[in-house]
N, C-alpha and C positions, 0 to 999 in steps of 0.2 A: 812214781820216781822218774825223774828226768834222765833220759839216756845220755851218756857221755858220747860226744862226737870227736873222733880223732882219725888221723891217717892210719891206714892199715899197716900192720907190722908183719914180718915173716911168721911170727907165732900165731897170727890170725888166719893163716892161709886155709887150714882145714875147715874152720867155721865159715870163712868167706866163700869157699867153693860150695859148701852146703847151702848157703843163702842163694848163690847163683843157680844152683840146681832147682831150688824152690821157686826162684824167680822165673826160670824158663818154663817150669810146669804151670805156674800161675798165668803166664802169657800164652799158654797153649803152643809153645814152640818146641822144637826138637831139643832133647837134653844136650847139655854141653859135652864135649868130648871126654872120654874116660881119663885122659891124661891132662886135664885142665890144671890140676895142681902142679904139674911139671912145667906147663907152659907159662903160667902167670908170674913166677918169680923174676924172670928176665924183664918182663914188661912193667912190673911194679917196683922192683927193688934192684934192678941191674945198674950198670955203670951209667947208662943214659935212659932212665925209665920213660916210656911213652905214655903210661897210664898212671893215674892217681886214683886211689881208692880211699874213701872215707868209710868208717864203720860206726855203727850206733849200738850202744849197749854197754855192758861191762865185760871185762875180760872173761872169757869162758861162757858168755851168754849174749852173743850178738843178736840184735833184732832187726838189723837192716844195714844197707850199704848204698853208696853212690860211687860211680866211677866216671872219670872224665879225662879228656885229652884235648890238646890243641889241634884244631883243624883249620882249613883255609876256605874262604869264600872267594871263588873266582870272580863272581859278579861284583862283589864289594871290594875286592882287592885288599882284603884284610884277613887277619886270623881271628878265630873265635874259639871259645871253649865249648866242646861238645859233651853234653851230659849223656853218656852212653847208657847207663843204668841207674835207676833209683828204685829201691825195693825195700819194703818193710813187711815183716811177718804180720799176719792178720791182727794179732793182739796189740801190736804197736801202732797200728793205723789210727789216725784221729787223735793222737796224743801230743802232737806238736813236733814229733821226732822228724817227720818228713821235712818240715820247715827248717829245722836245725841242720839237716843234711844239705838242703838247698843253700842255706846260708854259708856253709863250709865251701860248697862248690863256687858260689859267687865270690867269696873271699879269695879262692884260688885264682879265679879269672882276673880279679883286680890285681892280685900279686904279680900276675904275668903281664899286666898292662893291657889286658883285653877288655873290650867294651861290650861284648855280646856273648850270651849263653844260648845255645840251641839244643833241642832234644826232640824226641818223638815218643808217642805212646800209641798203643793199639786203639783203633776207633771204638771198639766195644768197651774200653776201660773208662766209663763215664765218671767214676769216682776220682780217678787221676785227673781227668780233664777239668772237673770242678775245682780240684786243688790248684791246678796250674792257672786256671782262669782267675781264681782268687789272688794269685801272685801278681796278676796284671799281665801275664804272658799272652801273646797272640798266637794263633795257629794257622797253618796252611795245610790243606789236604793234598797229599801226594801218595803215590804207591811206592813201596819199598821193594827193590829188587836185589837179589843176590845171585851171583854167577860163580859156581865152583869152578876154579880154573883147572882142576884135575879131572874134569868131566869129559875130556877128549875133544873139547871144542878147539878149533884152530883159528888163529887170528888171520 
């Protein structure tokens, strides 16, 4: 059965957060904050949402999601759509659902008048890299850094 791809709705939040927790575990990352379900509505559904989420599956049984937001390329002097997350549960991988989610993100970029989509994936995720290579995407190796601003560091 082909998964339905659609924008996430407030009723999807509990399942979406569950997918996000699974995604963090899959990527060997720290788990999302306990109050993630309280943080996301403003970003996804508020007056000026910064984040778009697409979900895959049927209501009550989501199998994946993709999130994206507009960002800026200083060197290019342009905006681009940043694919922050793309995740499918194991049983949904290889079914074409990932391509449907990417297509939804591409359509979002085009609707915003953007001409480029960017994202990253862990170096060890060779299955994802093969999928992205098949799309015709190119890659650049970089290290990703995060600085917690509440860590007592002074500017």
